[in-house]
C-alpha positions in Angstrom: 0.0 0.0 0.0 1.4 3.4 -1.0 1.8 5.9 1.8 -0.5 8.9 1.5 2.6 11.0 1.8 6.1 10.2 3.2 6.8 11.3 6.7 10.2 12.6 7.7 10.8 12.3 11.4 13.6 14.9 11.5 15.4 15.5 14.8 17.5 18.6 15.2 18.1 21.1 18.0 15.6 24.0 17.9 13.5 22.4 15.1 9.8 22.0 15.7 7.6 21.1 12.7 4.6 22.6 14.4 6.3 26.1 14.1 7.1 26.2 10.4 5.2 28.1 7.8 5.4 29.5 4.2 4.8 32.9 2.7 3.9 33.5 -0.9 5.5 35.8 -3.4 3.6 34.8 -6.6 2.2 38.3 -6.9 5.5 40.0 -6.3 8.5 37.9 -7.3 6.4 35.7 -9.6 5.0 38.6 -11.7 8.6 39.6 -12.6 8.7 36.4 -14.7 5.1 36.7 -16.2 3.0 38.9 -18.4 0.8 41.3 -16.5 -2.3 39.7 -15.0 -5.8 41.1 -14.6 -7.6 41.6 -11.3 -9.9 38.7 -12.0 -6.9 36.4 -12.7 -5.2 37.6 -9.5 -8.2 36.8 -7.3 -8.5 33.3 -8.9 -4.9 32.6 -8.2 -5.1 34.0 -4.7 -8.1 31.8 -4.0 -6.3 28.7 -5.1 -3.2 29.6 -3.1 -5.5 30.0 -0.1 -6.8 26.4 -0.7 -3.2 25.2 -1.1 -2.3 26.6 2.3 -5.4 25.2 3.9 -7.5 26.6 6.8 -4.7 26.4 9.3 -2.6 28.8 7.3 0.4 26.8 6.2 0.7 29.7 3.7 0.4 32.7 6.0 0.9 35.7 3.8 1.2 36.8 0.2 3.3 39.8 -1.0 1.9 42.5 -3.3 3.4 45.4 -5.1 1.5 48.6 -4.6 3.4 51.1 -6.8 0.8 51.4 -9.6 -3.0 51.7 -9.6 -3.3 48.2 -11.3 -1.1 46.7 -8.6 -3.2 48.3 -5.8 -6.4 47.2 -7.5 -5.2 43.5 -7.6 -4.2 43.6 -3.9 -7.4 45.2 -2.8 -9.5 42.7 -4.8 -7.7 39.8 -3.1 -8.1 41.5 0.3 -11.8 41.9 -0.4 -12.2 38.1 -0.8 -12.2 38.1 3.0 -10.0 34.9 3.3 -8.4 34.2 6.6 -5.2 33.0 4.9 -3.0 34.1 3.3 -3.0 37.6 4.7 -2.0 40.3 2.2 1.3 42.0 2.8 2.7 45.1 1.1 6.2 45.3 -0.5 8.1 48.6 -0.7 11.5 50.0 -1.2 13.5 51.6 1.6 12.3 55.1 0.7 10.0 57.7 2.3 8.2 58.0 -1.0 7.2 54.3 -0.8 6.1 54.7 2.8 3.5 57.3 1.6 2.1 54.6 -0.8 1.1 52.3 2.1 -0.2 55.0 4.5 -3.8 54.6 3.3 -3.8 50.9 4.2 -2.9 51.1 7.9 -2.2 48.0 9.8 -1.1 44.6 8.4 2.5 43.9 7.4 4.8 45.8 5.1 8.0 44.2 3.7 10.8 46.8 3.2 13.8 46.0 1.0 17.0 46.7 2.9 20.2 46.0 0.9 22.8 44.7 3.4 25.8 43.8 1.2 28.3 46.6 0.6 27.9 46.3 -3.1 24.1 46.8 -3.0 24.2 49.5 -0.3 26.7 51.4 -2.5 25.3 50.7 -6.0 21.6 50.5 -5.4 21.2 53.1 -2.7 24.3 55.3 -3.1 24.7 55.1 0.7 27.5 54.4 3.2 26.8 51.8 5.9 26.0 54.5 8.4 23.6 56.2 6.0 21.9 52.9 5.3 21.4 52.2 9.0 20.0 55.6 9.6 17.5 55.2 6.7 16.4 51.7 7.8 15.9 52.7 11.4 13.9 55.8 10.5 11.6 53.9 8.0 10.9 51.1 10.5 10.1 53.6 13.3 7.7 55.5 10.9 5.9 52.3 9.8 5.6 51.0 13.3 4.1 54.4 14.2 1.5 54.0 11.5 0.4 50.7 13.0 2.2 48.3 10.6 4.2 45.2 11.4 7.4 45.4 9.5 9.3 42.7 7.7 12.9 43.8 6.9 14.0 42.1 3.7 17.7 41.8 4.2 18.7 41.9 0.5 21.9 40.0 -0.6 22.4 38.5 2.8 24.8 35.8 1.5 27.2 38.5 0.4 26.9 40.7 3.4 29.2 41.3 6.3 27.2 39.5 8.9 29.0 40.4 12.1 30.2 43.8 10.9 26.9 45.1 9.5 23.8 42.8 8.9 23.7 41.2 12.4 24.0 44.4 14.4 21.5 46.2 12.2 19.0 43.4 12.6 19.5 43.4 16.4 18.9 47.2 16.4 15.8 47.0 14.2 14.3 44.2 16.4 14.8 46.4 19.4 12.6 49.0 17.8 9.5 46.9 17.6 9.8 43.6 19.4 7.6 41.0 17.7 6.3 43.6 15.3 9.6 43.4 13.4 10.7 40.3 11.5 13.3 39.6 8.9 13.4 38.0 5.5 16.8 36.7 4.6 17.2 37.2 0.9 19.6 35.0 -0.9 19.5 37.3 -3.9 21.9 35.4 -6.1 21.2 31.9 -4.9 24.6 31.5 -3.2 23.4 29.9 0.0 24.4 26.3 0.9 22.2 24.0 3.1 25.1 22.5 5.1 27.6 23.5 7.7 31.2 24.3 6.6 30.4 26.9 3.9 31.2 29.9 6.2 28.9 32.3 7.9 27.7 34.1 4.9 26.8 31.1 2.7 25.9 28.3 5.1 22.2 28.6 5.9 22.3 26.7 9.2 25.4 28.6 10.4 23.7 31.9 9.5 20.5 31.1 11.2 22.2 29.9 14.3 24.4 33.0 14.4 21.4 35.3 14.2 19.5 33.5 16.8 22.3 32.9 19.3 24.5 35.9 18.9 22.0 38.6 18.0 18.9 37.4 19.8 16.6 37.1 16.7 13.9 34.6 17.4 13.2 31.7 15.0 9.6 33.0 14.5 11.1 36.3 13.3 13.3 34.7 10.6 12.3 33.8 7.1 14.3 32.6 4.0 13.8 33.9 0.5 16.1 31.9 -1.7 16.8 32.3 -5.4 17.4 29.2 -7.5 20.4 30.1 -9.6 22.4 27.0 -8.4 19.3 24.7 -7.9 19.5 25.1 -4.1 16.4 27.2 -3.3 14.3 24.3 -1.9 17.2 22.7 -0.1 18.2 26.0 1.5 14.6 26.7 2.6 14.4 23.3 4.3 17.8 23.9 5.9 16.5 27.2 7.2 13.5 25.4 8.8 15.6 22.7 10.3 18.1 25.3 11.7 15.2 26.8 13.7 13.8 29.6 11.5 10.0 29.4 11.1 9.4 31.0 7.7 10.3 30.3 4.1 9.2 32.2 1.0 8.3 30.9 -2.4 6.3 31.6 -5.6 4.1 29.1 -7.4 6.2 27.0 -9.8 9.2 29.0 -8.6 8.5 31.9 -10.9 10.7 34.9 -10.4 13.6 36.9 -11.9 16.3 34.9 -13.6 15.9 31.2 -12.6 13.3 32.1 -10.0 12.9 31.2 -6.3 11.8 28.2 -4.3 8.6 26.8 -5.8 5.7 27.3 -3.5 4.3 23.9 -4.2 7.6 22.2 -3.4 7.8 24.0 0.0 4.3 22.7 0.7 5.3 19.2 -0.1 8.4 19.5 2.1 6.3 20.8 4.9 4.0 17.8 4.6 6.9 15.5 5.0 8.2 17.3 8.1 4.7 17.7 9.6 3.7 14.1 8.7 0.3 14.9 7.2 -1.0 15.8 3.7 -4.1 17.8 2.8 -5.7 16.1 -0.2 -7.7 19.3 -0.9 -4.5 21.2 -1.1 -3.1 18.8 -3.6 -6.2 19.2 -5.7 -5.7 23.0 -5.6 -2.1 22.7 -6.6 -3.1 20.7 -9.7 -5.9 23.2 -10.4 -3.5 26.2 -10.2 -1.0 24.5 -12.5 -3.8 24.0 -15.0 -5.1 27.5 -14.6 -1.6 29.1 -15.0 -1.1 27.0 -18.2 -4.5 27.6 -19.8 -5.1 31.2 -18.7 -1.6 32.7 -18.6 0.4 30.5 -20.9 2.8 29.4 -18.2 4.5 26.2 -19.3 6.4 23.5 -17.4 9.2 21.2 -18.4 7.6 17.9 -19.2 9.4 16.2 -16.3 9.0 19.0 -13.8 8.7 17.3 -10.3 5.2 16.2 -9.4 3.4 18.6 -11.8 5.1 17.9 -15.1 2.8 16.4 -17.7 5.0 13.2 -17.8 5.4 12.7 -14.0 3.0 9.7 -14.1 4.3 8.4 -17.5 6.4 5.3 -17.6 8.6 4.3 -20.6 10.8 1.6 -19.1 9.5 -1.9 -19.2 11.3 -2.6 -15.9 9.5 0.3 -14.2 6.2 -0.6 -15.8 6.5 -4.2 -14.5 7.4 -2.9 -11.0 4.6 -0.5 -10.9 2.1 -3.1 -11.9 3.2 -5.4 -9.1 3.4 -2.6 -6.5 3.1 1.1 -7.0 5.3 1.8 -4.0 8.3 0.4 -6.0 8.6 3.6 -8.0 6.3 6.3 -6.6 7.0 8.0 -3.2 3.3 8.5 -2.5 -0.2 7.9 -3.9 0.5 10.1 -6.9 -2.5 8.9 -8.8 -4.9 9.5 -5.9 -3.5 12.9 -4.8 -2.8 14.3 -8.3 -6.0 12.9 -9.9 -4.3 11.5 -13.0 -3.7 7.9 -14.0 -0.4 6.2 -14.7 0.2 6.3 -18.5 2.5 3.8 -20.1 4.4 5.3 -23.1 5.7 2.8 -25.7 9.2 3.2 -26.9 12.2 0.9 -27.6 12.6 0.7 -23.8 9.1 -0.6 -23.0 9.5 -4.3 -23.7 6.7 -6.8 -23.2 6.0 -5.5 -19.6 5.5 -2.0 -20.8 3.2 -3.1 -23.7 1.2 -5.3 -21.3 0.8 -2.3 -19.0 -0.5 -0.3 -21.9 -3.1 -2.9 -22.7 -4.2 -3.1 -19.1 -4.4 0.6 -18.9 -6.8 0.7 -21.8 -9.2 -1.6 -20.0 -9.7 -3.7 -23.1 -8.7 -7.1 -22.0 -10.9 -9.9 -23.2 -11.7 -13.1 -21.1 -9.0 -15.1 -23.0 -6.2 -12.6 -22.6 -3.1 -14.2 -21.1 -1.0 -11.2 -20.3 2.6 -11.4 -21.3 2.1 -14.9 -22.7 -0.7 -13.8 -25.1 0.4 -14.4 -28.7 -1.5 -11.3 -29.8 0.5 -9.2 -27.4 3.7 -10.9 -28.6 2.8 -10.1 -32.2 2.3 -6.4 -31.3 5.7 -6.4 -29.6 7.4 -7.9 -32.7 6.0 -5.2 -34.9 7.1 -2.5 -32.5 10.6 -4.0 -32.2 10.9 -4.2 -36.0 10.0 -0.5 -36.3 12.9 0.4 -33.9 15.2 -2.0 -35.6 14.5 -0.2 -38.9 15.5 3.1 -37.4 12.4 4.6 -35.7 13.3 7.2 -33.1 9.8 8.3 -31.9 7.5 6.9 -29.3 4.4 5.2 -30.5 1.4 7.6 -30.5 -2.0 6.7 -29.1 -3.5 6.3 -32.5 -0.7 4.0 -33.7 -1.1 1.8 -30.7 -4.8 1.7 -31.2 -4.3 0.6 -34.8 -1.8 -2.1 -33.7 -4.2 -3.3 -31.0 -7.1 -3.5 -33.5 -4.9 -5.4 -36.0 -3.6 -8.0 -33.6 -6.4 -8.3 -31.0 -9.5 -7.8 -33.1 -8.4 -9.4 -36.4 -6.2 -12.2 -35.2 -7.8 -15.5 -34.6 -8.7 -16.0 -30.9 -7.4 -19.6 -30.9 -3.9 -18.1 -31.0 -4.4 -16.8 -27.5 -5.9 -19.9 -26.1 
């Protein structure tokens, strides 16, 4: 029997799976890799993200730009849905001008981008370190005074001077507002590593431990925003959780600038493993949002994209087809058909062999009472014809219509006594 979802009983100091959550950046980071979306499309996506996060709020918040009328309209429409989770949070730059943009909204959370590497402080802001600290402290004090909780997005944290700048700045900012101030650790170039030994800047567990132990930042106030330039976004996010930070940030399908950030759906699946329970309704919503993004917005996936790729449930190898027919647990880590709502689909190529072809016949549901499985002469005749095609140089998989024709020719037109 396939497990509904694999459980990972992970033991680490400071790690509590009951205290982990996710924030969404589909409407902020994700839109940087998409065409503009309408208000109606935004509310549909937001509603599905709410279903993915579930009623307990695994996905706590969703970030929104508020710099243009269209951006504000999208955010307000999502807010008007009245959903408990995710909460809408506003995203601004570290400028007084952007603070004026959020004044009308009062309350809630505002994320403020705060470059913390010397390169970004100098090149993006044109500031010295001292000027940057003064600006950040002033903006946070102003926002707290307006009734906002503030998330300080520490930009380029994996290239920052942690002990000489970023750590002390975070300590000072936290002192301004207590639990009303939190921190998003932005791995802007995807340089983080999920293991010890990579140094304070680049080792996610070392960085989290340093901020918690040396600068008094609580795990509940720490969140990871990891880019995926080196394919480490999900691994670094999980490492952040395990090291004692509560939050990680992602966008649906990992959409974002360059190679994107941690895929929201991957973070949800990792949380299921760590928490030991899966929400079938959330899995249904994940598939529905994938289909909506593809049909409505033209967002495409690689065919073998994990879990959601169109060929995730396809099988070409005869060895795999045979193993899956005997026990699905041999090659699937969870009840993929049940949770994803799609059937296993054997694909016939030169790798399929007799087992793969037998799986295809079973999958069509067309077996007659005299069918003898892999010993059936009609099936063997089908295989001989397929083998001949590949011997003669065919390089394409057999299409559904070709297989239908082969089946008709050998199973319908061939004398039944050959199978008896």
